[in-house]
C-alpha positions in Angstrom: -4.7 -16.3 79.1 -8.2 -15.6 80.4 -10.6 -12.6 80.3 -13.2 -12.3 83.0 -16.0 -9.7 83.1 -18.1 -9.4 86.2 -21.3 -7.4 86.6 -22.8 -6.6 90.0 -25.9 -5.0 91.4 -26.7 -3.6 94.8 -30.2 -3.0 96.2 -31.5 -1.0 99.1 -30.9 2.5 100.4 -27.4 3.9 100.8 -25.7 1.6 98.4 -24.2 4.3 96.1 -23.8 3.2 92.5 -26.1 0.2 92.0 -24.3 -1.4 89.1 -20.5 -1.9 89.7 -18.5 -4.1 87.4 -14.9 -5.4 86.9 -12.9 -6.4 83.8 -9.9 -8.7 84.5 -7.2 -10.3 82.3 -4.9 -13.1 83.5 -1.6 -14.0 81.7 0.9 -16.7 82.6 3.9 -18.4 81.2 6.5 -21.0 82.2 10.1 -21.6 81.2 11.8 -25.0 81.7 15.3 -24.6 83.0 15.8 -28.4 83.2 13.7 -31.5 83.4 12.8 -30.8 87.0 13.1 -27.0 87.4 10.6 -24.4 86.0 10.4 -20.6 86.2 7.0 -19.1 86.1 5.5 -15.6 85.6 1.9 -14.7 86.2 0.2 -11.3 85.7 -3.3 -10.2 86.6 -4.7 -6.8 85.7 -8.1 -5.6 86.7 -10.2 -2.4 86.1 -13.3 -1.6 88.0 -16.4 0.1 86.5 -18.0 2.3 89.1 -15.9 0.4 91.7 -12.4 0.0 93.0 -10.3 -2.9 91.7 -9.9 -5.8 94.1 -7.9 -8.8 92.9 -8.5 -11.9 95.1 -5.7 -12.5 97.5 -4.3 -9.0 97.7 -5.5 -5.8 99.4 -8.1 -3.7 97.4 -6.7 -0.9 95.3 -7.5 2.7 96.2 -8.3 3.3 92.5 -10.2 1.6 89.7 -7.1 -0.2 88.4 -4.8 -2.8 89.9 -1.9 -4.9 88.6 -0.4 -8.0 90.3 2.7 -9.8 89.0 4.0 -13.0 90.6 7.2 -14.9 89.7 8.7 -18.0 91.1 10.8 -21.1 90.6 9.5 -24.7 91.1 11.8 -27.6 91.6 10.5 -31.2 91.7 12.4 -33.6 93.9 
């Protein structure tokens, strides 16, 4: 689990709100099916303050909030 808080600042004319920010929480877990096979689940939620949410690796949200969930299976040969 991780919590990330980011504060930003724009300068110059035409920048709109000069102090955007983002709050993000990351959660993940694994489940061992066998000695070589693992299921995983990862969730990332972000909320923007005076900005839209934009989680790295996916398209920006059209709102202040965004949620991304990833699941998968890993098998080691």
